[in-house]
C-alpha positions in Angstrom: 91.6 -95.1 -20.9 88.6 -95.8 -18.5 88.9 -98.6 -15.7 86.5 -100.9 -17.9 89.5 -100.9 -20.3 92.0 -101.0 -18.1 90.9 -104.0 -16.5 90.2 -105.6 -19.8 93.7 -104.7 -20.8 95.6 -105.9 -17.2 93.2 -109.0 -17.2 94.5 -110.0 -20.8 98.0 -109.4 -19.6 97.9 -111.1 -16.1 95.6 -114.2 -17.1 96.7 -114.6 -20.9 92.2 -114.5 -21.8 89.4 -112.7 -22.2 87.2 -111.5 -19.6 83.5 -111.5 -19.1 83.1 -108.5 -17.3 80.4 -107.4 -15.3 79.4 -104.1 -13.4 77.5 -102.9 -10.5 76.9 -100.0 -8.6 76.8 -98.2 -5.4 73.6 -96.7 -4.4 72.5 -93.2 -2.5 69.3 -93.7 -0.4 67.0 -90.6 -0.8 65.1 -90.5 2.3 64.2 -93.8 4.7 66.9 -94.6 7.2 67.1 -96.8 10.4 63.6 -98.1 9.0 65.0 -101.8 7.5 65.3 -103.5 10.0 61.9 -102.8 10.7 60.8 -104.2 8.0 59.9 -100.5 6.8 60.2 -98.6 3.2 63.6 -97.4 2.2 64.1 -95.6 -1.2 67.2 -96.1 -3.0 68.6 -95.7 -6.8 71.8 -96.4 -7.9 74.6 -94.4 -9.0 77.2 -93.2 -11.4 80.2 -94.7 -9.6 80.6 -99.0 -9.1 82.6 -101.7 -9.1 83.7 -104.1 -12.0 84.8 -107.7 -12.0 86.5 -109.3 -14.6 86.0 -113.1 -14.5 87.2 -116.3 -16.5 87.4 -119.9 -16.4 90.8 -121.0 -16.3 91.0 -124.9 -16.2 93.2 -125.0 -13.1 92.1 -126.6 -9.3 92.6 -122.6 -7.8 91.0 -119.4 -8.2 93.3 -116.6 -8.7 92.1 -113.0 -7.8 93.7 -110.1 -7.9 92.5 -106.9 -6.6 93.5 -103.0 -9.1 92.6 -101.0 -6.0 95.1 -102.9 -3.2 97.6 -104.1 -6.3 97.1 -107.1 -4.3 96.7 -111.0 -5.9 95.5 -114.2 -3.7 94.7 -117.5 -4.7 92.8 -120.2 -2.9 91.3 -123.6 -3.8 87.8 -123.7 -5.4 87.2 -126.7 -3.7 88.7 -126.3 0.0 88.6 -122.7 1.5 88.0 -120.4 4.6 87.1 -116.6 3.6 89.3 -114.2 6.3 87.5 -111.5 7.8 88.4 -108.1 7.4 90.4 -108.8 3.4 89.1 -108.1 -0.2 89.0 -112.0 -1.0 86.4 -112.5 2.2 83.5 -110.6 -0.6 84.4 -113.6 -3.8 84.9 -116.6 -1.1 81.7 -115.5 1.0 79.8 -115.4 -2.5 81.4 -118.6 -4.0 80.7 -120.5 -0.8 76.7 -120.2 -0.7 76.6 -120.8 -4.8 78.6 -124.3 -3.7 76.3 -124.8 -0.7 73.1 -124.1 -3.3 74.4 -126.9 -5.0 75.8 -124.5 -8.0 78.5 -126.1 -10.9 81.7 -124.7 -10.5 85.5 -125.0 -11.6 88.6 -122.8 -11.2 88.6 -119.1 -12.2 90.4 -115.8 -12.8 89.3 -112.9 -11.2 90.2 -109.0 -11.6 88.5 -106.5 -9.3 88.1 -103.0 -10.1 86.0 -99.9 -8.9 85.5 -96.0 -9.0 83.5 -95.7 -5.8 84.7 -92.9 -3.5 85.9 -94.3 -0.5 84.2 -93.8 3.0 81.0 -91.9 1.3 78.7 -94.2 2.2 77.5 -95.4 -1.0 77.7 -99.0 0.0 80.9 -100.2 -1.8 81.0 -104.1 -0.3 77.3 -104.6 -1.4 77.9 -103.2 -5.1 81.3 -105.6 -4.8 79.6 -108.8 -4.1 76.5 -108.1 -6.6 79.1 -107.5 -9.4 80.7 -110.8 -8.3 77.7 -112.7 -8.0 76.4 -111.2 -11.8 79.7 -112.3 -12.9 79.8 -115.6 -11.8 76.4 -116.5 -12.8 77.3 -115.3 -16.6 80.4 -117.2 -16.4 79.0 -120.6 -15.4 75.4 -120.2 -16.7 73.8 -119.8 -13.1 70.8 -117.9 -14.3 70.3 -116.5 -11.0 67.4 -114.1 -10.5 68.8 -109.7 -9.4 67.0 -111.1 -6.1 68.8 -114.3 -5.7 72.0 -112.2 -6.1 70.7 -109.7 -3.8 70.0 -111.8 -1.1 73.6 -113.8 -1.8 75.0 -110.4 -1.3 73.4 -109.9 1.9 74.2 -112.9 3.9 78.1 -112.6 2.0 78.0 -109.1 4.2 76.0 -111.2 7.4 78.0 -114.9 7.7 81.4 -113.6 6.3 82.2 -109.9 6.6 80.3 -109.8 10.0 78.5 -106.8 8.9 74.6 -107.3 9.8 73.1 -105.3 6.8 69.8 -105.2 5.3 68.3 -105.9 2.0 68.2 -102.2 0.5 72.1 -101.9 -1.0 72.5 -105.0 -2.2 69.3 -104.4 -3.8 69.4 -101.2 -4.8 72.6 -101.8 -6.9 71.2 -105.3 -8.3 67.7 -103.6 -9.5 68.5 -100.0 -10.2 67.2 -97.9 -13.0 68.7 -94.9 -15.1 66.8 -91.9 -14.0 64.7 -93.8 -11.1 64.3 -94.3 -7.5 63.4 -97.9 -6.3 60.3 -97.7 -3.3 61.3 -100.9 -1.5 59.2 -102.7 0.7 61.5 -104.0 3.3 59.3 -106.7 4.4 58.3 -108.3 0.2 61.4 -107.5 -0.7 59.6 -105.7 -3.9 59.4 -102.3 -5.2 58.0 -100.3 -7.3 60.3 -97.7 -10.0 59.4 -94.3 -9.4 60.8 -91.4 -12.3 63.6 -88.7 -10.7 63.3 -86.2 -12.9 64.9 -83.2 -10.9 64.8 -80.1 -14.1 67.3 -77.6 -13.2 68.5 -79.1 -9.8 71.1 -82.1 -9.0 71.7 -83.9 -6.5 75.3 -83.1 -4.0 76.7 -85.0 -1.6 78.7 -83.1 1.2 81.4 -86.0 2.7 82.0 -84.7 6.3 85.2 -86.7 6.0 84.8 -88.2 9.6 83.6 -91.4 11.1 82.6 -92.0 14.6 83.3 -95.2 16.7 79.5 -95.0 18.0 78.1 -96.2 15.0 78.0 -100.0 15.7 76.8 -99.8 19.8 74.4 -97.4 18.7 73.2 -99.1 15.5 72.5 -102.1 18.1 71.0 -100.1 20.6 68.5 -98.4 18.5 67.7 -101.9 17.0 67.1 -103.3 20.6 64.8 -100.1 21.0 62.7 -100.9 18.3 61.8 -104.9 19.3 61.6 -103.9 22.9 58.7 -100.8 21.5 56.9 -103.7 19.9 57.3 -106.0 22.0 55.5 -103.3 24.6 52.9 -102.5 21.7 51.4 -105.6 21.2 49.1 -105.3 24.2 47.4 -102.0 22.6 48.2 -103.2 18.9 48.1 -106.8 18.8 48.0 -107.1 14.6 51.4 -105.3 14.7 54.9 -107.6 14.0 57.4 -104.6 13.5 57.0 -100.8 13.9 56.6 -100.6 10.1 52.5 -101.6 10.8 52.1 -97.8 12.4 51.0 -95.0 11.2 51.2 -91.6 11.9 47.8 -91.0 13.5 48.9 -93.8 16.2 51.3 -92.0 17.7 49.3 -90.1 20.0 48.6 -93.7 21.9 52.1 -94.9 20.9 53.4 -92.1 23.3 51.3 -92.7 26.0 52.3 -97.0 26.4 55.5 -96.1 25.6 58.1 -95.0 28.6 60.0 -92.2 27.6 63.4 -93.5 26.9 61.8 -95.6 23.5 59.2 -93.2 22.5 61.4 -91.1 20.1 63.1 -94.0 18.4 59.4 -95.3 17.6 58.2 -92.0 16.4 61.2 -91.7 14.0 60.6 -95.4 12.1 56.8 -94.4 12.3 57.4 -90.8 10.7 60.1 -92.2 8.1 58.5 -94.8 6.9 55.4 -92.2 5.9 57.9 -89.7 5.2 59.1 -92.2 2.5 55.7 -92.7 0.6 55.0 -89.0 0.5 58.6 -88.8 -1.1 57.7 -91.3 -3.8 53.9 -89.3 -4.3 56.0 -86.1 -4.4 58.2 -87.3 -7.1 55.6 -88.7 -9.4 54.0 -85.1 -9.2 57.2 -83.0 -10.1 56.8 -81.3 -6.5 60.1 -80.8 -5.9 59.7 -78.5 -3.0 57.8 -80.8 -1.4 60.4 -83.8 -1.6 62.7 -81.2 -0.4 60.8 -80.4 3.1 60.7 -84.1 3.7 64.0 -84.1 3.7 64.6 -82.1 5.9 62.1 -83.5 8.6 64.2 -86.6 8.2 67.1 -85.4 9.1 65.3 -83.4 12.1 63.6 -86.5 13.6 67.0 -88.5 12.9 69.2 -86.0 14.7 66.6 -85.2 17.6 64.3 -87.8 17.9 66.6 -91.2 16.5 70.6 -89.5 18.0 72.2 -91.2 15.0 73.7 -87.4 13.8 76.8 -86.2 15.0 77.7 -82.2 15.2 79.5 -82.1 11.8 76.3 -83.3 10.0 74.5 -81.0 12.0 76.2 -78.7 11.0 76.4 -79.5 7.4 72.3 -80.3 6.7 71.7 -77.1 8.9 73.9 -74.6 6.7 72.8 -76.2 3.4 68.8 -75.5 4.7 69.8 -72.0 4.7 71.3 -71.6 2.0 69.3 -70.4 -1.2 69.2 -72.7 -4.1 69.0 -75.7 -1.7 65.1 -77.3 -1.7 66.5 -80.0 1.3 69.6 -81.6 3.0 69.9 -84.4 5.1 72.4 -86.7 6.9 72.1 -89.7 4.4 73.0 -93.6 6.0 73.4 -95.0 9.1 74.9 -91.7 10.7 77.9 -91.1 13.0 79.4 -89.1 9.8 80.1 -89.9 6.0 77.7 -87.5 3.9 74.6 -85.5 3.2 72.2 -85.6 0.2 71.1 -82.1 -0.9 69.0 -81.1 -3.5 70.0 -77.9 -5.3 69.9 -75.8 -8.4 72.6 -76.9 -10.6 74.0 -73.4 -11.1 74.7 -72.6 -7.5 76.4 -75.9 -6.7 80.3 -74.1 -6.9 78.4 -71.2 -4.5 77.4 -73.5 -2.7 80.7 -75.6 -2.1 82.9 -72.6 -1.6 80.6 -71.4 0.9 80.4 -74.6 3.1 84.1 -75.4 2.3 84.7 -72.0 4.2 82.2 -72.4 7.0 82.8 -76.3 7.7 87.0 -75.9 8.1 86.4 -72.8 10.3 84.1 -74.8 12.7 86.0 -78.0 12.4 89.4 -77.5 11.5 88.9 -79.9 8.2 88.2 -80.2 4.4 84.5 -81.5 3.1 84.2 -83.1 0.3 81.5 -82.9 -2.5 80.1 -85.9 -4.9 77.8 -85.0 -7.1 75.8 -88.0 -8.1 73.6 -89.4 -11.4 70.8 -91.7 -10.7 71.9 -94.6 -13.1 71.6 -98.3 -14.0 72.0 -101.4 -11.9 74.1 -104.4 -12.3 74.5 -105.0 -15.5 77.1 -107.1 -18.0 79.1 -104.5 -20.2 81.4 -107.4 -22.2 
């Protein structure tokens, strides 16, 4: 029995009613890392894994929640509640709090949540959860929320209630995703262009390093501050810029002269990565997978050497992949310091590659990597 059918059956058993079921997918980012907070360009796509939410009105003064993954119930008074940081129910209460603040009408409801996003792979399960919650509540109460509103409420939910200062990309990709298309997303205008992804005899394969170094949060804040400081300095020479996204590769010589050596590589990464995103979209549109693969490799080099958000495990996985016959490109995906690499690989070489990487990685680090095949899939929707 698939997850949707299990959720439906368990919902009926638990709450004695038939739910509306919404689904929102996780996402990958093909290229464009650490550009979003400089209003740059990113290139995400929805994947086949996601979060299912069943919801129905219950005529009660409170909301009853149940998580299939945690096998845990949670109840709160829908007229008076405060989200609990660090608990899965926070995402429901965080979204609801914003909708109530915006003046949308509500009543008590029952909600059940289940998902199949691989844990710790950086596929944005929390964004998918928020988007699925928003999609379900909008349908249940006839709120007619736009996909952009759902994305923004989901992002604010993470900021205000989960304490994660994330960009718009994750919820946006989950909400707007389209089968066989990536979204060329401008993080300034919050508008996107759908780019067809036709990989032919190639596939996208994630290799999970299964490590997460604790550096991530402090490094993220330092990188963000470095970008902001660079903009401050560069405005003397480039008064028209608001963020690093307003600069281009031909400006890099001048930028290097103006910035101290500690800041230049970080600025260089953001400027060059924004250009790589645009080039990647062009490559996919013209079906030039070789050029697309080279851009993935260049992105990894930049993230590792200039932005310094990689780690030994990710560098090892990317380097071994880049030298493997049948792989066009490989790079770290996500915030860094652990998580996955994303690889563009000839489909028929996948099992050879997995065997080889498994052996090499275990010899080097004494641990096993895991592999996740991803398909580019449809965004958030009501499924029943």
